[in-house]
DRENTORKOL-3810 file (N, C-alpha, C; in nm, 4 decimals):
REM DRENTORKOL-3810
@n.u->6.4643; n.v->8.4678; n.w->7.6281; ca.u->6.5566; ca.v->8.5747; ca.w->7.6661; c.u->6.6862; c.v->8.5122; c.w->7.7164
@n.u->6.7964; n.v->8.5687; n.w->7.6717; ca.u->6.9277; ca.v->8.5168; ca.w->7.7102; c.u->6.9589; c.v->8.5522; c.w->7.8551
@n.u->7.0054; n.v->8.4546; n.w->7.9306; ca.u->7.0420; ca.v->8.4779; ca.w->8.0702; c.u->7.1850; c.v->8.5265; c.w->8.0820
@n.u->7.2195; n.v->8.5739; n.w->8.1997; ca.u->7.3555; ca.v->8.6236; ca.w->8.2255; c.u->7.4591; c.v->8.5159; c.w->8.1945
@n.u->7.4312; n.v->8.3922; n.w->8.2322; ca.u->7.5292; ca.v->8.2857; ca.w->8.2143; c.u->7.5521; c.v->8.2500; c.w->8.0673
@n.u->7.4627; n.v->8.2981; n.w->7.9776; ca.u->7.4818; ca.v->8.2760; ca.w->7.8337; c.u->7.5701; c.v->8.3838; c.w->7.7718
@n.u->7.5946; n.v->8.4911; n.w->7.8470; ca.u->7.6807; ca.v->8.5990; ca.w->7.7965; c.u->7.8204; c.v->8.5439; c.w->7.7716
@n.u->7.8934; n.v->8.6112; n.w->7.6845; ca.u->8.0313; ca.v->8.5720; ca.w->7.6542; c.u->8.1272; c.v->8.6314; c.w->7.7569
@n.u->8.2357; n.v->8.5591; n.w->7.7816; ca.u->8.3390; ca.v->8.6039; ca.w->7.8743; c.u->8.3862; c.v->8.7445; c.w->7.8375
@n.u->8.4038; n.v->8.7715; n.w->7.7080; ca.u->8.4560; ca.v->8.9021; ca.w->7.6649; c.u->8.3644; c.v->9.0184; c.w->7.7029
@n.u->8.2364; n.v->8.9895; n.w->7.7293; ca.u->8.1426; ca.v->9.0948; ca.w->7.7678; c.u->8.1600; c.v->9.1369; c.w->7.9137
@n.u->8.2257; n.v->9.0540; n.w->7.9937; ca.u->8.2401; ca.v->9.0805; ca.w->8.1371; c.u->8.3842; c.v->9.0925; c.w->8.1852
@n.u->8.4802; n.v->9.0481; n.w->8.1051; ca.u->8.6192; ca.v->9.0456; ca.w->8.1522; c.u->8.6751; c.v->9.1870; c.w->8.1665
@n.u->8.7747; n.v->9.1973; n.w->8.2520; ca.u->8.8497; ca.v->9.3231; ca.w->8.2634; c.u->8.9507; c.v->9.3226; c.w->8.1501
@n.u->8.9405; n.v->9.4208; n.w->8.0605; ca.u->9.0297; ca.v->9.4238; ca.w->7.9449; c.u->9.1632; c.v->9.4899; c.w->7.9753
@n.u->9.1662; n.v->9.5701; n.w->8.0804; ca.u->9.2939; ca.v->9.6305; ca.w->8.1191; c.u->9.3675; c.v->9.5273; c.w->8.2031
@n.u->9.4823; n.v->9.4864; n.w->8.1551; ca.u->9.5597; ca.v->9.3838; ca.w->8.2250; c.u->9.6635; c.v->9.4523; c.w->8.3133
@n.u->9.6553; n.v->9.4257; n.w->8.4418; ca.u->9.7529; ca.v->9.4806; ca.w->8.5358; c.u->9.8563; c.v->9.3726; c.w->8.5642
@n.u->9.9830; n.v->9.4101; n.w->8.5512; ca.u->10.0887; ca.v->9.3127; ca.w->8.5757; c.u->10.2068; c.v->9.3802; c.w->8.6442
@n.u->10.2932; n.v->9.2953; n.w->8.6994; ca.u->10.4118; ca.v->9.3438; ca.w->8.7699; c.u->10.5200; c.v->9.2377; c.w->8.7536
@n.u->10.6448; n.v->9.2811; n.w->8.7528; ca.u->10.7565; ca.v->9.1878; ca.w->8.7353; c.u->10.7714; c.v->9.0949; c.w->8.8567
@n.u->10.8156; n.v->8.9729; n.w->8.8283; ca.u->10.8232; ca.v->8.8684; ca.w->8.9308; c.u->10.9257; c.v->8.8959; c.w->9.0405
@n.u->11.0201; n.v->8.9885; n.w->9.0154; ca.u->11.1199; ca.v->9.0183; ca.w->9.1192; c.u->11.0721; c.v->9.1253; c.w->9.2173
@n.u->10.9541; n.v->9.1814; n.w->9.1933; ca.u->10.8987; ca.v->9.2796; ca.w->9.2874; c.u->10.8563; c.v->9.2076; c.w->9.4157
@n.u->10.8431; n.v->9.2855; n.w->9.5236; ca.u->10.8066; ca.v->9.2240; ca.w->9.6511; c.u->10.6552; c.v->9.2092; c.w->9.6647
@n.u->10.6162; n.v->9.1271; n.w->9.7594; ca.u->10.4747; ca.v->9.1091; ca.w->9.7911; c.u->10.4130; c.v->9.2443; c.w->9.8277
@n.u->10.4880; n.v->9.3267; n.w->9.9003; ca.u->10.4390; ca.v->9.4591; ca.w->9.9389; c.u->10.4124; c.v->9.5458; c.w->9.8154
@n.u->10.5034; n.v->9.5408; n.w->9.7175; ca.u->10.4828; ca.v->9.6167; ca.w->9.5931; c.u->10.3510; c.v->9.5774; c.w->9.5274
@n.u->10.3258; n.v->9.4477; n.w->9.5193; ca.u->10.2046; ca.v->9.3974; ca.w->9.4541; c.u->10.0807; c.v->9.4381; c.w->9.5333
@n.u->10.0856; n.v->9.4211; n.w->9.6654; ca.u->9.9708; ca.v->9.4565; ca.w->9.7503; c.u->9.9368; c.v->9.6046; c.w->9.7354
@n.u->10.0389; n.v->9.6884; n.w->9.7313; ca.u->10.0152; ca.v->9.8325; ca.w->9.7163; c.u->9.9526; c.v->9.8639; c.w->9.5804
@n.u->10.0036; n.v->9.8014; n.w->9.4742; ca.u->9.9490; ca.v->9.8234; ca.w->9.3397; c.u->9.8029; c.v->9.7784; c.w->9.3316
@n.u->9.7740; n.v->9.6604; n.w->9.3881; ca.u->9.6375; ca.v->9.6081; ca.w->9.3837; c.u->9.5427; c.v->9.6978; c.w->9.4626
@n.u->9.5883; n.v->9.7492; n.w->9.5757; ca.u->9.5060; ca.v->9.8395; ca.w->9.6571; c.u->9.4801; c.v->9.9695; c.w->9.5819
@n.u->9.5865; n.v->10.0253; n.w->9.5245; ca.u->9.5756; ca.v->10.1514; ca.w->9.4520; c.u->9.4810; c.v->10.1391; c.w->9.3320
@n.u->9.4896; n.v->10.0264; n.w->9.2612; ca.u->9.4094; ca.v->10.0071; ca.w->9.1410; c.u->9.2726; c.v->9.9438; c.w->9.1706
@n.u->9.2519; n.v->9.9066; n.w->9.2975; ca.u->9.1260; ca.v->9.8444; ca.w->9.3413; c.u->9.0936; c.v->9.7192; c.w->9.2607
@n.u->9.1926; n.v->9.6299; n.w->9.2548; ca.u->9.1769; ca.v->9.5051; ca.w->9.1804; c.u->9.2044; c.v->9.3861; c.w->9.2720
@n.u->9.1503; n.v->9.2720; n.w->9.2368; ca.u->9.1622; ca.v->9.1526; ca.w->9.3208; c.u->9.2688; c.v->9.0550; c.w->9.2765
@n.u->9.3322; n.v->9.0830; n.w->9.1636; ca.u->9.4394; ca.v->8.9949; ca.w->9.1168; c.u->9.5345; c.v->9.0740; c.w->9.0293
@n.u->9.6544; n.v->9.0195; n.w->9.0124; ca.u->9.7522; ca.v->9.0837; ca.w->8.9263; c.u->9.8346; c.v->8.9745; c.w->8.8598
@n.u->9.8562; n.v->8.9893; n.w->8.7291; ca.u->9.9399; ca.v->8.8938; ca.w->8.6581; c.u->10.0863; c.v->8.9268; c.w->8.6851
@n.u->10.1681; n.v->8.8231; n.w->8.6912; ca.u->10.3102; ca.v->8.8393; ca.w->8.7189; c.u->10.3865; c.v->8.8085; c.w->8.5899
@n.u->10.4831; n.v->8.8944; n.w->8.5581; ca.u->10.5597; ca.v->8.8763; ca.w->8.4348; c.u->10.7066; c.v->8.8495; c.w->8.4646
@n.u->10.7687; n.v->8.7810; n.w->8.3699; ca.u->10.9141; ca.v->8.7640; ca.w->8.3715; c.u->10.9580; c.v->8.7833; c.w->8.2277
@n.u->11.0432; n.v->8.8802; n.w->8.2043; ca.u->11.0917; ca.v->8.9113; ca.w->8.0697; c.u->10.9771; c.v->8.9317; c.w->7.9705
@n.u->10.8716; n.v->9.0030; n.w->8.0152; ca.u->10.7617; ca.v->9.0360; ca.w->7.9268; c.u->10.6592; c.v->8.9256; c.w->7.9025
@n.u->10.6771; n.v->8.8107; n.w->7.9685; ca.u->10.5842; ca.v->8.6987; ca.w->7.9519; c.u->10.5070; c.v->8.6770; c.w->8.0811
@n.u->10.3766; n.v->8.6528; n.w->8.0693; ca.u->10.2965; ca.v->8.6240; ca.w->8.1884; c.u->10.3346; c.v->8.4864; c.w->8.2423
@n.u->10.3819; n.v->8.4842; n.w->8.3671; ca.u->10.4285; ca.v->8.3581; ca.w->8.4253; c.u->10.3464; c.v->8.3142; c.w->8.5458
@n.u->10.2597; n.v->8.4021; n.w->8.5973; ca.u->10.1818; ca.v->8.3652; ca.w->8.7149; c.u->10.0764; c.v->8.4689; c.w->8.7465
@n.u->10.0061; n.v->8.4416; n.w->8.8560; ca.u->9.9015; ca.v->8.5325; ca.w->8.9034; c.u->9.9045; c.v->8.5340; c.w->9.0551
@n.u->9.8752; n.v->8.6488; n.w->9.1126; ca.u->9.8601; ca.v->8.6633; ca.w->9.2571; c.u->9.7216; c.v->8.7217; c.w->9.2809
@n.u->9.6513; n.v->8.6664; n.w->9.3799; ca.u->9.5173; ca.v->8.7139; ca.w->9.4119; c.u->9.5107; c.v->8.7557; c.w->9.5588
@n.u->9.4012; n.v->8.8245; n.w->9.5922; ca.u->9.3815; ca.v->8.8665; ca.w->9.7315; c.u->9.3930; c.v->8.7485; c.w->9.8279
@n.u->9.3364; n.v->8.6368; n.w->9.7893; ca.u->9.3397; ca.v->8.5183; ca.w->9.8755; c.u->9.4802; c.v->8.4699; c.w->9.9046
@n.u->9.5712; n.v->8.4898; n.w->9.8085; ca.u->9.7096; ca.v->8.4474; ca.w->9.8294; c.u->9.7740; c.v->8.5206; c.w->9.9466
@n.u->9.7342; n.v->8.6461; n.w->9.9689; ca.u->9.7930; ca.v->8.7225; ca.w->10.0792; c.u->9.7596; c.v->8.6586; c.w->10.2133
@n.u->9.6384; n.v->8.6067; n.w->10.2256; ca.u->9.5980; ca.v->8.5415; ca.w->10.3506; c.u->9.6597; c.v->8.4018; c.w->10.3605
@n.u->9.6397; n.v->8.3224; n.w->10.2550; ca.u->9.6832; ca.v->8.1821; ca.w->10.2581; c.u->9.8339; c.v->8.1639; c.w->10.2555
@n.u->9.9039; n.v->8.2498; n.w->10.1826; ca.u->10.0467; ca.v->8.2268; ca.w->10.1599; c.u->10.1387; c.v->8.3254; c.w->10.2303
@n.u->10.0866; n.v->8.4414; n.w->10.2713; ca.u->10.1722; ca.v->8.5421; ca.w->10.3337; c.u->10.1453; c.v->8.5496; c.w->10.4837
@n.u->10.0242; n.v->8.5885; n.w->10.5208; ca.u->9.9908; ca.v->8.6080; ca.w->10.6622; c.u->10.0036; c.v->8.4777; c.w->10.7400
@n.u->9.9436; n.v->8.3702; n.w->10.6881; ca.u->9.9432; ca.v->8.2438; ca.w->10.7618; c.u->10.0837; c.v->8.1851; c.w->10.7783
@n.u->10.1749; n.v->8.2225; n.w->10.6886; ca.u->10.3130; ca.v->8.1709; ca.w->10.6973; c.u->10.4092; c.v->8.2748; c.w->10.7542
@n.u->10.3528; n.v->8.3905; n.w->10.7941; ca.u->10.4313; ca.v->8.4982; ca.w->10.8535; c.u->10.5480; c.v->8.5432; c.w->10.7647
@n.u->10.5236; n.v->8.5490; n.w->10.6344; ca.u->10.6262; ca.v->8.5993; ca.w->10.5430; c.u->10.6379; c.v->8.7507; c.w->10.5599
@n.u->10.7522; n.v->8.8042; n.w->10.5277; ca.u->10.7748; ca.v->8.9480; ca.w->10.5381; c.u->10.7502; c.v->9.0109; c.w->10.4000
@n.u->10.6377; n.v->9.0812; n.w->10.3838; ca.u->10.5989; ca.v->9.1353; ca.w->10.2532; c.u->10.7030; c.v->9.2274; c.w->10.1900
@n.u->10.7762; n.v->9.3000; n.w->10.2726; ca.u->10.8743; ca.v->9.3962; ca.w->10.2211; c.u->10.9980; c.v->9.3252; c.w->10.1651
@n.u->11.0219; n.v->9.2013; n.w->10.2102; ca.u->11.1442; ca.v->9.1303; ca.w->10.1724; c.u->11.1213; c.v->9.0105; c.w->10.0809
@n.u->10.9974; n.v->8.9657; n.w->10.0684; ca.u->10.9696; ca.v->8.8425; ca.w->9.9953; c.u->10.9266; c.v->8.8726; c.w->9.8519
@n.u->10.9952; n.v->8.8113; n.w->9.7534; ca.u->10.9551; ca.v->8.8355; ca.w->9.6145; c.u->10.8181; c.v->8.7733; c.w->9.5858
@n.u->10.7408; n.v->8.8404; n.w->9.5027; ca.u->10.6070; ca.v->8.7914; ca.w->9.4699; c.u->10.6141; c.v->8.6554; c.w->9.4001
@n.u->10.7253; n.v->8.6276; n.w->9.3336; ca.u->10.7391; ca.v->8.4991; ca.w->9.2641; c.u->10.7276; c.v->8.3806; c.w->9.3603
@n.u->10.7562; n.v->8.4042; n.w->9.4889; ca.u->10.7493; ca.v->8.2943; ca.w->9.5856; c.u->10.6061; c.v->8.2589; c.w->9.6265
@n.u->10.5092; n.v->8.3455; n.w->9.5950; ca.u->10.3698; ca.v->8.3140; ca.w->9.6317; c.u->10.2767; c.v->8.3051; c.w->9.5117
@n.u->10.3268; n.v->8.3397; n.w->9.3911; ca.u->10.2370; ca.v->8.3400; ca.w->9.2752; c.u->10.1976; c.v->8.1973; c.w->9.2362
@n.u->10.0810; n.v->8.1870; n.w->9.1746; ca.u->10.0357; ca.v->8.0613; ca.w->9.1175; c.u->10.0863; c.v->8.0596; c.w->8.9744
@n.u->10.1609; n.v->7.9548; n.w->8.9397; ca.u->10.2245; ca.v->7.9529; ca.w->8.8079; c.u->10.1417; c.v->7.8800; c.w->8.7022
@n.u->10.0456; n.v->7.8023; n.w->8.7437; ca.u->9.9625; ca.v->7.7338; ca.w->8.6433; c.u->9.8434; c.v->7.8230; c.w->8.6113
@n.u->9.8602; n.v->7.9054; n.w->8.5081; ca.u->9.7540; ca.v->7.9973; ca.w->8.4690; c.u->9.6440; c.v->7.9196; c.w->8.3974
@n.u->9.5226; n.v->7.9292; n.w->8.4487; ca.u->9.4097; ca.v->7.8614; ca.w->8.3867; c.u->9.3416; c.v->7.9618; c.w->8.2951
@n.u->9.3282; n.v->7.9242; n.w->8.1685; ca.u->9.2784; ca.v->8.0178; ca.w->8.0686; c.u->9.1438; c.v->7.9740; c.w->8.0120
@n.u->9.0751; n.v->8.0713; n.w->7.9544; ca.u->8.9485; ca.v->8.0467; ca.w->7.8855; c.u->8.9431; c.v->8.1404; c.w->7.7656
@n.u->8.8843; n.v->8.0932; n.w->7.6579; ca.u->8.8689; ca.v->8.1767; ca.w->7.5374; c.u->8.7643; c.v->8.2849; c.w->7.5619
@n.u->8.7843; n.v->8.3998; n.w->7.5016; ca.u->8.6956; ca.v->8.5149; ca.w->7.5235; c.u->8.5539; c.v->8.4912; c.w->7.4734
@n.u->8.5359; n.v->8.3994; n.w->7.3787; ca.u->8.4010; ca.v->8.3743; ca.w->7.3281; c.u->8.3293; c.v->8.2594; c.w->7.4000
@n.u->8.3898; n.v->8.2068; n.w->7.5061; ca.u->8.3226; ca.v->8.1064; ca.w->7.5893; c.u->8.2114; c.v->8.1753; c.w->7.6685
@n.u->8.1154; n.v->8.0982; n.w->7.7161; ca.u->8.0056; ca.v->8.1560; ca.w->7.7946; c.u->8.0480; c.v->8.1750; c.w->7.9397
@n.u->7.9753; n.v->8.2617; n.w->8.0093; ca.u->8.0017; ca.v->8.2802; ca.w->8.1523; c.u->7.9757; c.v->8.1504; c.w->8.2287
@n.u->7.8816; n.v->8.0683; n.w->8.1796; ca.u->7.8554; ca.v->7.9385; ca.w->8.2432; c.u->7.9805; c.v->7.8508; c.w->8.2354
@n.u->8.0440; n.v->7.8475; n.w->8.1183; ca.u->8.1669; ca.v->7.7694; ca.w->8.1036; c.u->8.2759; c.v->7.8226; c.w->8.1971
@n.u->8.2865; n.v->7.9550; n.w->8.2071; ca.u->8.3859; ca.v->8.0168; ca.w->8.2953; c.u->8.3582; c.v->7.9798; c.w->8.4405
@n.u->8.2321; n.v->7.9882; n.w->8.4791; ca.u->8.1924; ca.v->7.9544; ca.w->8.6151; c.u->8.2268; c.v->7.8080; c.w->8.6463
@n.u->8.1948; n.v->7.7188; n.w->8.5536; ca.u->8.2241; ca.v->7.5762; ca.w->8.5730; c.u->8.3744; c.v->7.5523; c.w->8.5857
@n.u->8.4538; n.v->7.6208; n.w->8.5035; ca.u->8.5993; ca.v->7.6048; ca.w->8.5065; c.u->8.6570; c.v->7.6537; c.w->8.6396
@n.u->8.6034; n.v->7.7657; n.w->8.6881; ca.u->8.6486; ca.v->7.8179; ca.w->8.8176; c.u->8.6153; c.v->7.7203; c.w->8.9298
@n.u->8.4933; n.v->7.6682; n.w->8.9280; ca.u->8.4522; ca.v->7.5737; ca.w->9.0332; c.u->8.5350; c.v->7.4466; c.w->9.0285
@n.u->8.5547; n.v->7.3939; n.w->8.9085; ca.u->8.6309; ca.v->7.2697; ca.w->8.8913; c.u->8.7734; c.v->7.2841; c.w->8.9444
@n.u->8.8326; n.v->7.4022; n.w->8.9254; ca.u->8.9710; ca.v->7.4255; ca.w->8.9671; c.u->8.9833; c.v->7.4973; c.w->9.1017
@n.u->8.8670; n.v->7.5263; n.w->9.1628; ca.u->8.8634; ca.v->7.5941; ca.w->9.2924; c.u->8.9420; c.v->7.7257; c.w->9.2902
@n.u->8.9138; n.v->7.8063; n.w->9.1871; ca.u->8.9802; ca.v->7.9358; ca.w->9.1718; c.u->8.8762; c.v->8.0442; c.w->9.1483
@n.u->8.9196; n.v->8.1698; n.w->9.1582; ca.u->8.8278; ca.v->8.2818; ca.w->9.1416; c.u->8.8676; c.v->8.3764; c.w->9.0275
@n.u->8.9749; n.v->8.3420; n.w->8.9550; ca.u->9.0221; ca.v->8.4256; ca.w->8.8445; c.u->9.0671; c.v->8.3380; c.w->8.7280
@n.u->9.0314; n.v->8.3796; n.w->8.6067; ca.u->9.0750; ca.v->8.3120; ca.w->8.4851; c.u->9.1456; c.v->8.4129; c.w->8.3955
@n.u->9.2487; n.v->8.3668; n.w->8.3274; ca.u->9.3136; ca.v->8.4494; ca.w->8.2263; c.u->9.2365; c.v->8.4247; c.w->8.0967
@n.u->9.1939; n.v->8.5332; n.w->8.0331; ca.u->9.1142; ca.v->8.5228; ca.w->7.9110; c.u->9.2055; c.v->8.5364; c.w->7.7901
@n.u->9.1887; n.v->8.4438; n.w->7.6939; ca.u->9.2712; ca.v->8.4470; ca.w->7.5738; c.u->9.1854; c.v->8.4682; c.w->7.4500
@n.u->9.2497; n.v->8.5266; n.w->7.3503; ca.u->9.1875; ca.v->8.5490; ca.w->7.2197; c.u->9.2943; c.v->8.5202; c.w->7.1160
@n.u->9.2692; n.v->8.4206; n.w->7.0333; ca.u->9.3678; ca.v->8.3813; ca.w->6.9308; c.u->9.5052; c.v->8.3537; c.w->6.9921
@n.u->9.5058; n.v->8.2869; n.w->7.1077; ca.u->9.6317; ca.v->8.2490; ca.w->7.1713; c.u->9.7021; c.v->8.3590; c.w->7.2489
@n.u->9.6442; n.v->8.4768; n.w->7.2514; ca.u->9.7063; ca.v->8.5887; ca.w->7.3241; c.u->9.6221; c.v->8.6260; c.w->7.4457
@n.u->9.6868; n.v->8.6733; n.w->7.5507; ca.u->9.6159; ca.v->8.7169; ca.w->7.6696; c.u->9.5367; c.v->8.8433; c.w->7.6374
@n.u->9.4054; n.v->8.8376; n.w->7.6661; ca.u->9.3169; ca.v->8.9495; ca.w->7.6308; c.u->9.2567; c.v->9.0174; c.w->7.7530
@n.u->9.2623; n.v->8.9503; n.w->7.8683; ca.u->9.2036; ca.v->9.0086; ca.w->7.9883; c.u->9.2006; c.v->8.9091; c.w->8.1015
@n.u->9.1327; n.v->8.9481; n.w->8.2081; ca.u->9.1170; ca.v->8.8628; ca.w->8.3256; c.u->8.9691; c.v->8.8637; c.w->8.3628
@n.u->8.9182; n.v->8.7486; n.w->8.3981; ca.u->8.7790; ca.v->8.7362; ca.w->8.4424; c.u->8.7802; c.v->8.6865; c.w->8.5862
@n.u->8.7111; n.v->8.7584; n.w->8.6743; ca.u->8.7032; ca.v->8.7159; ca.w->8.8140; c.u->8.5639; c.v->8.6626; c.w->8.8441
@n.u->8.5533; n.v->8.5893; n.w->8.9513; ca.u->8.4229; ca.v->8.5394; ca.w->8.9952; c.u->8.3289; c.v->8.6574; c.w->9.0167
@n.u->8.3832; n.v->8.7685; n.w->9.0631; ca.u->8.3046; ca.v->8.8907; ca.w->9.0829; c.u->8.2442; c.v->8.9380; c.w->8.9508
@n.u->8.3223; n.v->8.9295; n.w->8.8417; ca.u->8.2728; ca.v->8.9685; ca.w->8.7092; c.u->8.1594; c.v->8.8780; c.w->8.6644
@n.u->8.1713; n.v->8.7499; n.w->8.6952; ca.u->8.0703; ca.v->8.6517; ca.w->8.6545; c.u->7.9401; c.v->8.6739; c.w->8.7305
@n.u->7.9511; n.v->8.7024; n.w->8.8593; ca.u->7.8320; ca.v->8.7059; ca.w->8.9443; c.u->7.7615; c.v->8.8410; c.w->8.9520
@n.u->7.8249; n.v->8.9475; n.w->8.9017; ca.u->7.7579; ca.v->9.0783; ca.w->8.9115; c.u->7.6370; c.v->9.0830; c.w->8.8175
@n.u->7.5352; n.v->9.1559; n.w->8.8610; ca.u->7.4101; ca.v->9.1638; ca.w->8.7845; c.u->7.4211; c.v->9.2618; c.w->8.6711
END
C-alpha cells in the first residue's frame, strides 16, 4: 500500500496561488493572509513572482525588528530565493527539500511554470 509520503506534490499542493505586488505594505499582506486563511503569499513585481512572505516572517522580520507594518513595503521582508519543486515529485522529496533548506513552503512548478504552493502543513496532514 502506498504511503502518504509516496503521494505526488500535485495531490496536496494549494493550486490557488495568492499573490500581492511588492510595493504593498506588510500590513496589506498580513490582512490578505488573515482574510484568506493562508500561511504564505507570493510577491510579484510586474507580473513575475519575485519572492514569498510567510507567517514566520512577521515574527522574525517585523515584530523582532519593530518595523512599522503600515509603512514598510513587503519587499523589504520577502524571501527572494524561491525554492521550487516539480509537481510530480513525491511528498518525501518535498519534505526533504524543506528540511534541507529549513523552510516550510515550496513553490510548485509544472513545465517551468508556477502551478501552486506546498506547505509543511500540506505535507503533514493525514
